[in-house]
C-alpha positions as CSV (number, residue, x, y, z in Angstrom):
1,M,16.3,16.2,1.1
2,K,16.7,12.8,0.0
3,R,18.6,10.2,1.9
4,H,19.6,6.6,0.8
5,F,19.8,3.5,3.1
6,Q,20.4,0.0,2.8
7,V,17.8,-2.4,4.6
8,T,18.4,-6.0,5.1
9,V,15.1,-8.1,5.6
10,N,15.3,-11.9,6.3
11,G,18.7,-11.9,4.7
12,E,17.6,-9.9,1.5
13,T,19.2,-6.5,1.1
14,F,17.2,-3.5,-0.3
15,S,18.3,-0.1,-1.3
16,V,15.9,2.4,-0.1
17,E,15.5,6.2,-0.7
18,V,13.9,8.3,1.8
19,E,12.6,12.0,1.3
20,E,12.3,14.2,4.4
21,V,9.1,16.2,4.2
22,G,8.0,19.1,6.3
23,G,10.1,21.7,7.9
24,A,12.8,21.7,10.7
25,L,10.3,22.8,13.2
26,D,7.7,20.1,12.9
27,H,8.9,18.2,16.0
28,L,7.8,21.3,18.0
29,R,4.3,21.2,16.7
30,P,3.1,17.6,18.1
31,A,-0.5,18.5,17.7
32,M,-0.2,18.9,13.9
33,K,1.7,15.6,13.3
34,A,-0.1,12.5,11.9
35,P,-0.9,9.8,14.5
36,V,1.7,7.0,15.1
37,K,0.7,3.6,13.9
38,K,1.8,0.7,15.7
39,T,4.0,-1.5,13.7
40,P,2.2,-4.6,12.2
41,P,2.8,-8.3,13.3
42,L,5.2,-10.0,10.7
43,Y,2.4,-11.8,9.1
44,Q,0.4,-8.6,8.3
45,A,3.7,-7.1,6.8
46,G,3.9,-10.1,4.3
47,L,6.9,-11.4,6.1
48,S,5.4,-14.6,7.2
49,P,4.1,-17.4,4.7
50,R,0.5,-17.6,6.2
51,P,-1.9,-15.2,8.0
52,P,-2.9,-16.2,11.7
53,L,-5.6,-18.7,12.4
54,P,-8.6,-17.6,14.4
55,Q,-7.8,-17.8,18.1
56,D,-9.6,-20.6,19.5
57,N,-9.3,-23.6,22.0
58,R,-8.2,-25.8,19.0
59,T,-5.3,-23.7,17.8
60,V,-2.0,-23.9,20.1
61,T,-0.2,-20.6,20.1
62,S,3.2,-19.7,21.3
63,P,3.4,-18.3,24.7
64,L,6.6,-16.5,24.2
65,P,8.9,-15.5,21.2
66,G,11.7,-18.1,20.5
67,T,12.8,-20.7,18.0
68,V,11.3,-24.1,17.2
69,V,13.9,-26.7,18.2
70,E,11.8,-29.6,17.7
71,V,8.5,-30.6,16.5
72,R,7.0,-33.9,17.8
73,V,3.8,-34.3,16.0
74,K,2.5,-34.5,12.5
75,P,-0.7,-34.1,10.8
76,G,-3.3,-36.9,11.4
77,Q,-1.6,-37.9,14.7
78,K,-3.8,-38.4,17.7
79,V,-2.7,-36.5,20.8
80,A,-3.7,-36.3,24.5
81,A,-4.3,-33.4,26.6
82,G,-0.7,-32.3,28.0
83,Q,1.4,-34.3,25.4
84,V,4.2,-32.4,24.2
85,L,3.7,-30.9,20.5
86,L,6.9,-29.1,20.0
87,I,9.8,-27.4,21.9
88,I,10.7,-23.7,21.7
89,E,14.0,-22.6,22.8
90,A,14.0,-19.1,24.3
91,M,16.7,-17.4,26.2
92,K,18.7,-20.6,26.2
93,M,15.8,-22.5,28.1
94,E,13.8,-25.1,26.2
95,N,10.0,-24.7,26.6
96,E,7.7,-27.6,26.0
97,I,4.4,-26.6,24.4
98,Q,1.7,-29.1,25.4
99,A,-1.7,-29.9,23.7
100,P,-4.5,-28.1,25.9
101,A,-6.9,-30.9,25.0
102,G,-6.9,-34.3,23.2
103,G,-7.5,-34.4,19.7
104,V,-5.9,-35.0,16.3
105,V,-3.3,-32.7,14.8
106,Q,-5.0,-31.1,11.7
107,E,-2.0,-28.9,10.7
108,V,1.4,-28.1,11.9
109,L,2.1,-24.4,11.0
110,V,6.0,-24.2,12.0
111,Q,8.9,-26.4,11.5
112,T,12.3,-27.0,13.1
113,G,14.3,-23.7,13.1
114,S,11.3,-21.4,12.7
115,N,11.3,-18.1,14.6
116,V,8.0,-17.5,16.4
117,A,6.5,-14.6,17.9
118,S,4.4,-14.6,21.0
119,G,0.8,-15.4,20.4
120,Q,1.6,-16.8,16.7
121,P,-0.2,-20.1,15.8
122,L,1.8,-23.2,16.0
123,V,-0.4,-26.3,15.7
124,R,-4.1,-26.6,14.9
125,L,-6.1,-29.6,16.5
126,G,-9.3,-31.0,15.3
């Protein structure tokens, strides 16, 4: 049996047709079902503009999901350990994201208004 759905992703609407396979009793035989895969992060599903950077002590990542409300640095700027790089709003609270060490900003990977996931790279220091 085919079913039709409308799905909206990042404001773009898609029409999807889904065909049901297997019998009505499949849910009673869990040993015969295929293993369930975890949903990949957005950047693996092609919904984010860039793949994640390697996790190292020079890549500052988001400690929580939220929205970037202010970016305080730009590429080429020198920063000190503890300096605020950007601010993320989560649950109506602003969270200052600080540089873990001094260095030079190599790349800012987000912009004001970006929604970020926990662990997502934000700024790369050099």
